N, C-alpha and C positions, 0 to 999 in steps of 0.2 A: 500521403501516409494514411493508412486506414485508421479509423477511430475505434480503438479497442478499449476505451475507457468508459466507465460509468461515473456519473457525477457524485461527488461527496461535497455537498454545499450547505447542509443544514444540520442542526442538532439532532433532528429526527433521523436523518441519513446516518449520522454517526452512531446513534443509539441502535439502529437496526443492524449496522455492521458489527458492533460489539456483541449483540445477541447472536448474530449469525456465526461469529467466531467460535461458538460452543459446538457447532456442527462440522465446521471445516475451516482451515486457515483462510484468513481474509487478507488480501493485498491492498495496501494503501500507498498511493504515490502523491507526495506533496510537491507541487510544481509552482515555480515562480515564472510569471510571464516576462519578467525583465532580466532574467539570468540566462546567459548563454549555456552554462553547464546544465541548467535544468532542461533546456531544449535538447541538448545532446543526450541526456538521460532518457527523455521521452522518446527520442528516435531509437535508442537501444531497446527500450521496452516494447516498441512496436515492430522491431525488425523481424520477430517471429511471433507466432501466436503464444500468448501467455498461458500458463498452466491453469489459471483461474481468472475470473474477472478482476480487473484492476480498477480500483476506486480512486479517482483523481480529485484531489483537493487543490484548487487554485488559490494560493494564499492571498493574493491581492483581492480576490472576490469574497473570500470566506475567512477573513482573519480571525474572527471570534471562534469559529469552529476549529481552526488550526491551533489556536491557543488552548482551547478546551481539550483537544486531542493530546497535546503535549502535557498538560496538567494531569489528565486522567491516567495517562500511561507512564508518566514520569520520564519521558524521553524529551530531551532538549530539542526545540525546533531548529531544523535546518532545511534548506531547500537548494537543490533537490534532495528529497529524502524518500526512501521506501521503507515501509514497515509491514510486518506480517503479524496479524493479530491471532492469538489462540486463547480461547477461554477468557476473552475480555481483557487480555494483557498483550503488551508488545513482546512477542516471543523472539523477534529478530528485527533488526533495523540497520540501515546503512545510509550513507549520504554521499553527495557529490560524485566523484568518479566511481564509487562503489555501486551506484545504481545502474546495473546492467541487466539485460534479460537473463543472461546466464546465471548470475548470482541470485537474482530473485527466484528464478525457476528452481534452482538447486535447493535453496533454503525452504521454499514452499514444499517441495517434495520430501525433504527430510522431516519437516514439522508435521506434515500430513501422516507420514509413516509412523512417527513417534507418538502422536497424540490421538489418532483416529483409526478406527477399525477399517481394514481394507474393504473396498466395495466388491461384492460378489454378484455375479450375474445369475 
């Protein structure tokens, strides 16, 4: 399986993503290494190229960052969980069987169209 994920492992990483979400929607994937459903969600996310980088937070390795993310965004922790950040807030999230490439890509596209000016060449 190709590695399409960028690490989200520190408070600094999280702060950069929150800031970046003011320019474009940011995808976060909260993954549990001990959960079969999480491995299935990861496989779905990597089945096709994602519409944008996916920032992977491994909850066993970065528990404090995971808790901070939940607290800042007001979204209860679950894993697997996918969130899309827009303007420093959770504009969309899903968990467990809802974490699929199709759902994440569709939500990202809708949020990008709704919140950000189209890119012109």
